[in-house]
N, C-alpha and C positions, 0 to 999 in steps of 0.2 A: 496614538491612532484614534480614530473616531470612536464615539461611544458605541459599544456593541448593542445589537438588537436584543430583544427580551429573551429569546430562546438561548442565545449565546450567554447571557447573564446567568441563566439557569444552569448551563453547563459549567461555567466558571465557579458558581456556588457549589456544585456537586464536587468538582475537583478539589476545591479548598476544604471541603468537609472531610475528604480522604487524605489530603496532603497538607497538614497543618504547618509544615515547614516552609510553605510557599505563601506569598501574598498575592492579592488581586493584581497588583502592578507587575509581579513576576509573570503571571499567567498572560496578561495582556501583551507583555513584551514577547513572550514565546509565540503567541498567536500571530503577532505582526511579523516575526522572523520566519515563521512557517509559510505565511502567505507570500512573503518576498522570495523565499527559497523556491516556491512552485510557480514563480512568475506571475502572481496575481490571478491564477486560474481557479482558486477556491475562495469562498467567502469566510467571514468570521466564524460562522457556525461550523463549517467543515473543518476549519483549522482547529477550533476548540476540541472537536471530537478526535482529531489526530493527536493532539497534545494529551488528551485523556488516555488514549491508547498507549502512548509512549510512557506515560507515568504509571501505567498499571491500574488505572481507574476504570472499573467496569460500568458501562452505561446501559440503562434500560432501553431495550429496542422496541418495546410496546408503544405503538402509535408514532414511532419515529420513522421518517422516510428521508434519509439524507441523500441529497442530490449533489453529485460531485462532477467536476470537470476533470481534466487530465491529471492523473496521479501516477506515482511510482508504485511498483508492486508491493514494496515494503509497507506502504500506507494503506493498503486495502484490508478491510476487516469485515467480518460478517455483519450484515445489516445495511451496508452501503448500497445505494441504488443510483441509476443513471451515471454510471462510471464511464469515463473515457480513458482508454489506455493505449499507449503506443509501445509495442514490444516486438522482439524477434521471435519467430517460430523456432522452437527447439526440437520438437518432434510432433508428428501427427499419427495417431494410432490407426490400426485397421478399423474398418467399419463394423460395429457391433449391432446386434438386433435385440430389441427388448419387446417381448410379447406381453400385453396387458389386455385381458379379456379377449376380444377378437381382433384387436389392433396390434400391428407390428410396427414399431418405431425404430428407425436407424439412428445411431449416434456415434460420434467420434470424440476422443479426448485429445485436445491440443495443448501441449506444454508450451507456455510462453515465458520469456525471460527478458529482464533488463539488467542494468548494472546493480540493482538492489535485491534481486531475487527471482523466484520462479512462482508460477501459479498455473493450475490447470483450468482450461476453458472447455466447457461441455457444449457441443453443438448437436442439433437434432435435424433429422430428415434432409431436406434440400440443402441446408447450410452444411450439414455433415458431409454430404457427397461433394459439395463445392470445395470444402477445405481439404478433403482427401485427395481430390484430383488436381488442385491448383497450388497448394502450399507445400514447400519443402523446408528443411532446416536452414536457417539463415535469412529467410524472407522477413521483411519488416512489415508489420500489419498494424492497422488502426482498429481497435474495438470500441464501439460506441453503444451507449444505452445498455450497459451491463449491470448485473447485480452480483453481490457476493453472499455466499452462505457457507456454513460448515457442514461437511458430509463425512461421516466416519472419522471424526477428529482431524479432518484435513480441510483447509480453506480452498474453495474453488469458486469460479465465476461462471455465470451463464448469461444469456441475452434475454432482455425483456422482449415483449411481443414485437416492438418496432426496432429492436436492436439489430446491429449488423457488424460484420467484420470485412475490412477492405484491405487489399494488397496495396501497400505504399511503395515498396521497392523490392524488386526481385533480386535475390542474392546470386551473383555470378562469380564471387571472389572466393577462391580456395582459402586465402589467408583469413578472411572473415569467418568462414565456416570452422576453421581450425581454432580460431580465437574463441568462438562460442563453445566448441567442444571442450576446450581446456577450462574455460571459466565455469561452465555449468556441469562439468564431468559427464558429458554425454556419451552413451554407448553407441557410437556410430563410426563407420569407416568409409572413406571415399576411395573407390577403385576405378581404374581404367580397364575396360573389358578387353581381354586379348582373344578370347574364344568363347563360344557358346555351343554346348553339346546338348541337344534336346533328345531325350529318351522317351520311351513309352510311359514311364511312371514319374519321371522327374527331369529337371533341367539342371545341368552343371555349368556354372559360370566360372571361368578362369580370368583373373585380373591382377593388376599390379597396384600397389599403393605408391605414394610419392617417393618412397625409398627403394623402389624396384623389388620389394618383397612380393612374392607371388602367392595368391590366395585362391582357394577352391571353395565355391559356394554352391550348395545343393538346395534347390527350392522346388516346390511342387506347383507353384503358380507364378509364372514369370511373364512380365509385360512383353508384348511382341516387339516393341521398339528397342529392347535390350539386344545389342549386337556388337560385334568387334569394333573398337574405336570409341564407343560410347563411355561416358562416365556414369557411375552409379553410386548411390549412398545406401549402405546396408545398416539398418537400425535394429537395436536390441538383439544381439547375437552373442554366441560364445566362441572362443577361439581355441584351437588346439593343433597338434601335429608338428612336424618338423620338415624343413625344406620347403615344400609347398604347404603353407598354413591352411588348415581346414576351418571354415566358418560353420559352426553348428547353428541351425535356425530352429525356431519354435513358433508357437502360435502367435506370439507378439511381434515376431520379426516382420519388418517392412522393407521394401526396396523402392527407392526413388530413382528416376532418371535425372541426372544432373546436366543442366544446359549451360553451365558456366565454363570457365577456362579448364584446360586439360593439363596433365602432367607432361613435362618435357622428356623427350628421349625414352619413351616407353616402347618395347619391342612391338613390331607389327604382327598381325595375325600369322602371316606366312613364316616369319622367322621364329615365332613362338612355337608353331606346330612342328617346324623342322628341327629345332634345337631342344625344345623342352617337353612338349606334350607327347604322351604315349598312352592314349586312352582309346579303347575300342567300344566301350559301352558303359552305361551307368549300372 
């Protein structure tokens, strides 16, 4: 490969000082392979920092501003800036509020995943509301101009002032959603709504999963568009009961309306009420 720039030389020198079992030729070869693996989207310096991370060599972050193009989640480490990341949305939290002095800021936590791992993205104010309203598990998004930091021993990313997150592909495939659920061990369930009983204090949703198991979900704040025939995703819940499985919800539970494909041969609202449901009130 071509002779590396001066900063890359300094990184190679630091790696060699910690890993005396390697030669400069070994490091250069690893850098070349890493650049090739990522399709030429990173330069010598970025590749050298990734190699250092993989080899367990700690790099000083003072005065360092690493600018990276598209990476995989496994390659992101605290101190990286101008990151471009393509990943699937695994879940979007409820909107939280943080008061500082007289200012109240809204934020959401978006869990992103690719074939190499997971990372939390923190979004604030208008971007938080946009993510909450527009993204559902399985959506493919592009994150641009992000930075990485460590917060409470956990790696997370945020957006620089001119950073953004863009929807690349809306997920409408049940198979894709189930694949992501299995791969990333997501606490979500997809249900087709059979009936909605709205009471004075809470709303009870009855629905079926893809195996025709019936579930009962009680929530205190339900979207108006949730009605019989609709598909919903319930996120962060506990399951219990027999016969009709009851889904227990909490402060972290979220409900999404799924606009993708439906389950085949799920009972209609009329047959459900006639044959199964016997509820007078909540």
